[in-house]
SEDREN-769790 format. One record per residue (C-alpha): residue in one letter; x, y, z. Coordinates in steps of 0.1 Angstrom, whole numbers, plus 5000, padded with zeros to 4 digits. Layout:
N
AXYZ
...
***
This chain:
1122
M474264877506
E475365197489
L475565037456
L472164917460
W470465237466
L472465367437
Y471065077416
I467465157427
L467865527420
L469165477386
G466365217376
A463765457387
V465365757368
L465465547336
K462065397342
L460565747344
S462265857310
S461965557292
G458065457294
I457565087283
A460364987264
Y461064627249
N464064457235
K466264637261
R468264327274
G469764337308
V472164057321
S470663967353
T472263687375
S469363647400
S465663567392
F462363467413
A461263127421
C457563157429
Y454662887435
T451162877444
D450562757480
I448462477471
F450762337445
A453762377470
N456962307457
D460162517466
T462662257456
A461662157418
K463362357393
F460562437367
K461362597337
A458862887341
I456363017368
K453162857367
L450462977393
Y447062867398
L443863057411
P441662867434
R438162907447
T439163137475
S442563317476
L445863307456
K448763257479
V452263307464
I455563237480
C458563347461
H462163347470
L465063507450
Y468263297440
N471363377422
I471563137389
N475363087392
E475062987429
E473462687445
D469862767456
T470062687493
K467962807524
E470962987535
N471363207503
R467763257500
R467663387536
K470663617525
N468863757499
L465863827519
L467764007544
L469464227519
Y466364387502
S464164377532
S466564567551
A466264827524
G462664837524
L462264647493
A459964377486
P458764197454
S455864267436
I453464077411
Q451664227384
I448764037369
F447564117335
N446363997304
S444664147272
T441964367292
Y443164387328
S446364477346
K446664527384
V449764517408
F450064367443
F452764407467
F454664167490
E455164297523
P459064307534
T459564067561
L462663957584
G460863687602
E459763617639
E462663597666
D462763247664
E461863187628
E464263167598
V462263307569
D463763277534
S460863357515
W458363627507
S454463567506
I451263707498
N447663617499
I445463817476
P441763757477
R440163607445
K437663877443
K440664127440
I441263947409
T438163877394
Y434663807409
N433363557383
T433263167395
D431163057366
I432562807341
A433562977311
P436363057284
I438463297304
E442163437294
E444963287315
W446763567331
F450563667327
V452363737359
K455463957362
F457563967394
N459964257401
M461864387430
H459964667440
H457664747409
G458765017387
L462364947389
G462564637367
M464864437390
F465164077384
T462264047362
T460363707361
E457663627341
G455063347345
T451363247341
L448163237365
L445562987356
D441862987370
I441462627375
M438062697389
R436662817353
E438762697326
P435962457309
I437962127300
L439562127333
Q436062077348
W435961717331
V439161597336
F438261317357
R434861247338
L436261237301
G436660877298
T438160557314
Y441960597326
V444460407303
V448060337306
I449460457275
E452960297280
K451659977268
T450760107234
I453360367226
S454960147199
D451660147181
I451460517179
K452260697144
K451461067154
L450861307181
K448261587180
V448261877206
A445162057208
K445362387228
S442562567247
P442062907229
C442263117258
A444862907281
S447462767263
D449062577293
V445862387290
A446062127262
I445061787250
A447261547237
G445961277212
A447460957206
I447060867168
Y447760487161
N448760307130
K445960057134
K442360137135
D441159947164
N442960127192
G440060337201
I440460717212
V442960797238
I443661127247
G445461287277
V445161647296
T447661887308
Y446962227328
D450562337330
G451962297295
F453161937299
M455662107325
S455161837352
R454761487343
D451061437353
V449361407320
I445961207327
W445360957300
Q441860857294
N439960627268
L436860777253
T435860507230
N432860407250
N431960767249
V431260777212
C430360387207
V427060457225
L425960677196
M426560347174
D424860097197
Y428759997203
D429159907168
C432260077163
S434859837151
G437759997134
L437260287156
A440560507158
L441260887162
V442361087134
D442461447147
I441061627177
I440661997184
L439662217215
T437362487209
N436162767236
T433262527246
R433562177227
L436061907223
I435661797184
M437061447175
L437461337140
T437460937140
T437660677112
L433760647120
G432861007116
L433061347134
F432061367172
V431061717190
S431061707227
E428461857248
D428962217261
L431962167286
R430662467306
Y427862267319
P430061977338
S427861697353
K428561367368
H428361137342
K430861087314
L431461337286
K428961297259
F428961337222
N426961377192
K427661307156
P426861507126
A424761337101
L427361357070
C426261127043
G428160927017
F431560897035
E433460567043
M435960477066
D438960537045
D437460907035
Y437461007071
Y440960847074
T442461087053
A440261387061
K441161667083
I439661917105
W440362297105
Y440062547132
N441162927135
L441962947172
Q440263247189
C439563317225
L436263417233
A436363537269
N433963847271
R432263727239
E430463977217
N427363877199
Y429163877165
E431763647176
A431563267170
D433762947165
Y433962797132
V435262437126
S435562287091
L436061927078
S437561847045
F437961527027
N440761467005
K438761306975
D436561466947
K433061496950
T430661236939
L426761236933
S425861056965
Q427861356983
E426561716992
S430061836995
T433661747003
C434062007027
F431762107054
Y432062377082
S429962487110
N429862727141
D428862667178
S426762437186
F427762277153
I424262167143
K423762287110
W426762237085
H427262417053
S429162317023
C432862517022
L433062386985
P433062726965
H430562796938
K432062716904
S430962926875
Q429462766844
A432962776827
E434262596857
K431962296859
H433962046843
I437062146863
S437761886894
R438562086924
R439461966960
V439262206992
V442862147009
S441862367039
F439162597050
L439062867076
V436863127085
D438263497089
Y436563617120
E437363997115
Q436064017079
N433563717084
T434963577052
G435563197046
I438863117029
A439362837009
L442562686997
L442262496965
S443762246943
Q442562206908
K444362066877
D447862196882
E446962496900
T446862596936
L444362906945
V442863106973
S439063186971
V437663446999
H433963457001
K431663637025
L429563467049
T425863537046
D423563607074
D422663217077
G426163137078
A426562997041
L429363097017
D428463376992
K428463276957
K430563566947
T434163596960
K435263876979
F438663916959
P439663796928
P441063426934
F444663426940
I446463166919
F449863086932
P452463126903
G453862816887
N452862476896
S455562416922
L453462466952
K452162146968
P449862266996
T449162067029
G447162327051
L446262687060
F446362837095
F445963177111
H448363317138
Q446663307167
G445263657175
S445963827145
H444663827109
F447763707091
V446863377072
Y449563147061
V449662867034
Y451962597039
G453362297022
N456662267004
Q456462637002
I455162907028
W453263187015
G451963447038
S448863677035
F448364017055
D445164147038
G442663887044
G443663647014
N443663916989
T447363856981
F450163616992
I453863666992
P456663386993
L458163357026
I459862987024
I460862806997
L461862447007
I463862166988
N462761806989
E460561887024
T457161977031
I455662157062
V453461927080
N452562107111
A452662457126
D451762647161
S451962987171
C452163177204
V449963517211
Y452563647239
T455763647219
Q454163637183
G456363337176
I455363077147
V456762737143
Y456762487112
V457762147113
S458861957082
D458461567073
K462261577076
A461661687113
N463362027105
I462062317127
Y461662657113
Y460862977132
T459563307124
K457263597139
A453963717129
G453964007104
V457563957091
T459063797063
A462263697079
Y462663337092
T465163117103
F466362747107
L466262617141
T467262267144
T466561917133
M464961677155
P465261297158
L462861157132
G459760987150
V456561087167
F456861407182
S454961737183
M456162107186
Y454162307213
F454062677225
D452762707260
H451163017271
L454363217281
G455863127245
I458262857255
L458762617229
N458662247237
H459561917222
I456961667229
S457361297222
F456560967236
N458660787263
S457660457278
T459760487310
S458260827317
I455660867343
D452960967321
G454660837289
L455861157275
S459161327271
V459461707271
S462161927266
V462562277258
V463862407227
D465862727235
R464962947204
N467663217213
T470563017218
L469862807186
M469463127166
E472663267177
E474562947169
T473162797142
D475062857110
L472862947080
G475562997056
F476562727027
D479862597012
G479962836983
P482763116974
L481763476980
S483163806965
P482964136983
H482564476967
Y482664806984
V479465016973
T480465267002
E482665247033
E479365137052
Q477964917026
M479164607007
L477964366980
F478764006982
F478463796952
H477863416952
Y479863256924
G478862906908
P477062736879
P473562846870
D470862696896
T473562646921
M471862526953
P472162626980
T472662996977
F471063316990
T467663316999
N465063467019
L466563247047
Q469463477051
N467763807049
G468464007078
K470763807093
R474363877102
I477263767081
D480663717105
Y484063657091
L486163457114
P489363687112
G486863967126
G484364187111
S480464147107
G477664307086
V473964257086
I472364137052
N470164407042
T468864297008
I469163976987
F469463976948
P468563606937
R468363706901
M469763976875
N473063916883
P476263926863
K477163606844
G478863326866
I477063486897
V474263276914
S472863556936
S474363856955
I473564046988
L473964397002
V475464407036
D475564727057
V478964687075
L478964667114
E482664607119
H485064617090
F486364297076
P490064287077
I491964257043
E494263947037
S497964007050
V501264007030
T502063677050
D498863497037
S498763677003
P502163796994
C500763936956
T499064216976
A502664376978
N503064396941
T501564606914
L498564476899
T497264536863
I493964436849
L493964306810
P491264186791
T491263816777
N488263796755
S485664046748
T482663786751
T483463666786
T483463856822
V486863656825
Y489963916830
Q493563856833
L495163966865
V498964076861
L501464136887
S504264326874
T507264196894
A508563846901
G510063726930
T508363626966
N505263856961
V503363656934
F500263466933
K499863116951
A497362846948
S495562926978
D494563276961
V491963086941
E488563196952
K489863496969
T488663846960
V490764126946
V489164456958
I489964786940
P488365076956
G486465276929
T486265006904
S484964656901
S486364376922
F487764046906
F486963706919
I490063466913
T489163156895
E492463016886
V496063096890
L498063046857
D501363116871
D503263336896
L502463656877
N499163556861
A495663476872
L492363476860
G489363646878
I485563716871
T484364096876
T482064196896
L480564486880
P481564476844
E480564856838
K482864976866
M486564846853
L489665036848
L491564816826
N495264836814
Y496065046845
S498864966869
F497264966905
P500365026933
P500264776963
D498465066985
E495565096961
W494364726960
F493964446984
M492564106992
Y489763937008
D489363527015
F485563467013
G486163146994
T486262777003
T489762686991
N491262747024
G488362637044
R485062877046
K485963147071
W482363297071
K479063227086
I475463347089
V473563377121
V470863567132
D471563917140
T471264057177
C468664277184
R469164637175
H465964807177
I464464917210
V460564997208
Q458865187232
Q455465187238
F453665487256
D450265387264
D450865137292
L449264837273
P450164457270
L451464347236
H448264167229
A445864447242
I442264447236
K440864797234
Y437164907229
L435665187208
D432265317216
L430165547193
G431965857188
Q435065737207
Q438565777196
L441865637208
R445565737202
F448565497201
S452165617203
F455265407194
R458965477190
V461765257175
T465365357184
P467865157161
V471165087185
N474464977172
T473664987136
A476265047107
F475365397101
I472365627113
V469265527099
F466665797087
H465465707053
Q463565377064
Y460165337078
M461065137109
M457265037113
R454464947093
V450664917101
L448664617090
I444964597094
G442564317096
R439364527086
P440264847072
N436764967067
L435664897102
L437165227119
D438765537107
M442265537109
T445065797105
A448765767111
A451966007113
D455465917117
Y458766117120
W462166097130
D463066287163
D466066467172
N467366147189
H467565957158
S464465777167
Y461465707146
V457965797162
F454865647152
N451465767160
I447965617152
I444465777158
V441565537155
R437765667154
S434765447156
K432165497128
F428765507132
F426765187143
E429564977127
Q430064667151
G432964427149
K436564367156
T439764397136
T443464367145
V445964617142
A449564487140
V452464727143
V455464547126
M459264627130
P460164477094
Y463864527098
A464164407134
S465864077143
L463863757153
L466063767185
C464264077196
D461663997221
V459064247204
V458964247166
C455364277161
I452564457185
I449164327177
L446264527193
T442664407188
L440064677185
K436464607191
S433764857179
S431364747206
C430564777241
S433364717267
Y432364487295
L434264747315
K432165037308
A429365117333
T427465407347
H427465477382
Y425265707405
V427365957427
L426165947463
P425266277478
Y427566147509
K431065977510
L430365657524
S433065357525
P432164987516
S432864927554
D429765197562
W427464967542
L428664637553
S429064687592
P426364537613
E423564757625
N423664627661
T427464727668
F428065027692
G430065187667
Y427465197641
N424665307666
N426765607677
S428365697643
E427465987617
I426765707595
N423665627612
K422065947597
Y422865867564
L421965507559
K418865327569
V418764947580
L415864807559
P413264547579
V413764197573
N411464077543
Y410764447536
R408864557507
P407964917498
P404565067498
S402165067467
V399665327455
M396865147476
G398665227508
I401965177530
A400564867544
V399764717512
P402964617492
L402464487458
T405964467443
D407764147437
N411164257451
F412064187485
Y414864377504
N417064217533
A415263867524
D415063587550
P413063297539
S413363197576
K411163477590
P407663587583
R406963837554
M406264197562
R403064327558
D401464027544
Y397764137554
F395864147522
E395563897491
G397264107467
S400464117491
K400263757495
K400263677458
S403163917449
G406663907460
K409163667448
Y412763577462
K415663587437
Q419063527455
C416963347482
A414663147459
N414262787473
K416562887502
S415462807540
S417463087558
R419463387551
A422663207555
K421762997526
C421163267502
K425163307502
C424963697499
A428163817489
D429664167499
Y429364287463
M425764177465
K424964377494
L426764687482
S424964657448
F421964867442
S420564637414
V417264497418
A418564147409
F420364157444
S417464327463
D417264007485
C420564077497
K420464457501
E420464547540
K420564917539
A419465227517
L420365557516
R418565787542
M416866117536
K414466307557
F410666397544
P410466577522
V413166547497
V412966847475
K415166917444
L417966667455
P420866667428
L421566387409
Y424966307392
F426166007375
V429465897360
V430665697332
E433365457341
D435265317313
E438565107320
G439365277352
H438665627339
F435565827350
V433866107330
N430466277338
L427466157322
T426266457299
S424566467269
P424166337242
Y423766067268
F420066167275
V418465927300
T415465797314
I414065737348
K411965457361
E410865347395
V411164987398
N408464927422
N405965117403
R405765387430
T404565747423
N404966057442
W408166157427
I409266417401
V412166477386
S413266827367
G416166967352
T417167107316
N415066867298
E413767137274
T416267177251
F415567187214
S417766867207
L415866707235
I412766807223
K413466647187
L414966347200
R411766307225
L409566297195
Y411666077177
L412165797204
E408565857219
K407165547204
K410165327211
V411165447247
K407765517257
T408865737287
K410066087293
L413666167282
Y416066387307
N419266557299
P421566437328
D422966777331
G421566957362
L419166707370
T417166697402
I414566487421
S411866557445
I409866307464
S406866347483
G406265977494
S407565777522
E409865497526
L412065307501
F412065447464
H414365267438
F415165417408
R416665277374
V418365537352
S419165407316
T420565577284
I418665617254
P419365357224
G421565517198
V424065687219
S426265397229
F426765047220
C426464967256
N423264967273
L424365167300
F422065197332
D422265227370
E420165197400
F419965377432
Q417665387463
I416565627486
Y414765557518
V412565867532
D412365847567
D410366097594
S407566117571
P403866247582
L401166007584
A399765867551
F396766027535
P394066067550
G395266027584
Q397066347589
Y393866537576
L391666337600
I393566427630
S393866787620
T390166817614
V389366647648
V391666867666
A390367177651
V386667087658
S387367007694
I389167347700
G386267497680
G383767357703
I385667437736
L385767787725
F382067817716
T381067657750
A383267907770
F381668197747
L377968087761
L379068047795
H380168387794
I377168547777
Y374668387803
E376768437833
I376768077840
Q378967987870
I380367687859
V381667617892
N378567647909
F377067417884
F379567147891
K379067207930
R375467147928
K376266817911
K378166747940
P376466477965
R375966628002
N374666448035
K371366598054
V373066768085
E374666978062
S371967028040
K369767158069
T372567378084
S373067528051
V369267608046
A368767788079
T372067978073
E370668108040
A367068158056
S368568388086
Y370868588061
E367768648041
S365968798070
N368769008081
E368969158047
S364969258050
***
């Protein structure tokens, strides 16, 4: 346990000091095994973690196992108790190019009677994504750690949203089910088409030898990991377009775009309906009208697609697909190359315009792709004995501009026989492949040679966004591997000849897929371990080498042989490591294929990692003798090597192809042993020889890099010696947005480790930009005190320039065994879908305060009741015609099953429309989610139950707004000038603030005709309301200050208001008149001495006896007075 805590502490310290570091390989014997609850399988040993997000919540179950031990429940339980007792539990990080969030498992020991051996977590779907619509969406990556931040037992996987991926909604309605095993013998090719946003979702197309087998495809959702590919026949789906006259129909090629399934068949091109809108019928197709082509033309045609993910699609982004025919254009044909974008209705010619001088030249389009960043079409052309690339801009209507953007690039010589063109997915790197591979890192302006093949041709390629890997497949079944942005490549292995396809899944695992009639789904899938193959595959050749010391840390190796000897040193060996069997190794720094001395085919410069041991006296006794170099013929480079003393220390026949190394002078490659004391040797550096000088035994020695005694050296891919650190907490394939006036900073550090010598004179990184004129970019680099190379990039947006570009940060000297060789960032000069403005409430209220039912005891007796007003059912705010005459279309707290409130007058009856509750019979059927109830948006007014409560009158209430951008909040200030509108057309409110600045006055005059409302400076903004009940305001920024249409809404319910006009005035008048009348009457009574009491007494009825007595009494009283 003490060791565990020490490991945790060390991991935390290293994490804090290093940031995000890649290529730091740690050896871990434990790993996580995790699965989704609805796809529960805790016993299957899958090659990777594949999780699936259902409609409600994501439940993940994980256990920790030791890769060197049996994965039993007892061992799982032991690991769980060990780490749970230390307070540790796994964490899961879910991320893609724009999103990242960490969720934590709870430590558990299980109940008293429960033997728990796994951790589990239940994540509500809304905490990952609110969206449920069917649309292209990035498949997430997941990363499991024992306690986030420590990097313990890091295990990677993927998370697929199966409810939103378009093609998965059609899995059971693509066609009719078919048993593929019966026709495997007739299949000649397997084509795998990946989903642009989720590489684990793919379509396998079976291409048959015959033309009558129809269209058979299979769909996988887990990267062919489990044997459950569903094969379906789509023949009837397309035959219906031709009245079922589809004799000879066969699949030729297939691709899957973001929204369409496109199939090239022997009878034409077929484009599916939009996959985002599934229905109960089978998938339908339409057939573009391309006239003048026969079945044989389609049979040899190809379709091309630059794979891109259009999740969070911008208005300038679109999918382009092209179709090229392997033939010359005839008079009956408009073109032999066509391209179109979604929805693939209008097709343009992709045959570039020819000048008048080129009219007589026959030209074919081998391949055509669209560069989405520069908005250009790149055509790979074959004409006469030349191969060239022509780049044209796309016009506003989508057609090719007649003028080229760059001068056409003509490949030197006539040895290139191209077969295709492809972009590395997620970058601007374009590659031409055939019997050679050329790469362009500047949009097709220039190309550099990468691979030169002999007697074989590349026929297919695939790439991966996550690992930046690229794999090439040749017609000899040889597999070549490289990474995006680098010129180094390697040979992996040779596959058995047959029908197969190489396929990267979403996590970057390379799979070999072939047919197998005994498999459940007719496929055989095996993982190609790239790292193991690179570490073990010998890239050397059977040829003698001669070493020569340049310095103690660098050596030259010369390959001797006749001119044009093959194989020899090529770009294949560049950057690799040469290992010497007796010991010693070095990294090949540079290859010199030409300009070598006579008799030398090629040479290499090697940085010595570990010094190569020299030949011992036992193996080469001559090294104990004195050596003299004598010239033989002034016209040759062959010299005589003479030993001074006869005896046992003499030349042997086994010394042929060994090298005599004399420090400070030229080395000599022994070509022939004449006798015991004489041998012939070829000099490595003729200008650095010391002739007729006797070298004692301690001044010269020998190396055996020849083949006479068996080859003792080999060349393999070097281990990773470059640690790269990224300080911005971004994924390797991040997408960042730049709004107007915004800037971004990126920082990287490369630290060479275990190198031959301290490196300080090389550029360890270089930046490749897809569209350089889109953004202003500056870069700065330096070497720090720790011998690390630091590279900083500052990117600024340009005014009103929208588009996207990739910025690739490449480490050109890094080994292919490094996990990260290239970091590709996609920068979009546009509005981020994560950017929004928010109204800041004057009170701090939690979501539970808004969502708690109003009839609960806690709510009625809480302070929250003072701040929130529960809106009546089917409430509508008053209009200018009065409180009882609502005229707005917006309902609040809608319930279609209850009467409409204040629906008295004709205008009120005609107005008012439900939105979320439209065509619903009750509020429960409106399906108002919590986020709808919390929203102030007028679109969700049906669901709004409560509003912010203010007492009348509202006087100069401060208004504050913030701008949220990718989780960061800043105050909304100038130049984000705003307009304010009451959405229900209510009056009795006024906004005041610092709106009379000179700049605002100028803006107001300029935008008066366009905005047609008053502009306000958001700084110091206040609002006063003299009306009653609900006011619903919408605040919007003016155009021109942001690519985003920033706006927000807020609602204020004015409570305890006085009576509406003229009620208050009428009551006041009546009261005043009444009081005045009473006072006037009292005044009159006092003036005229009217006894109001006697007046009322007279009015009181009396009986007769009482009256008489009263009269007699009055009479006697009067007589006494007299």
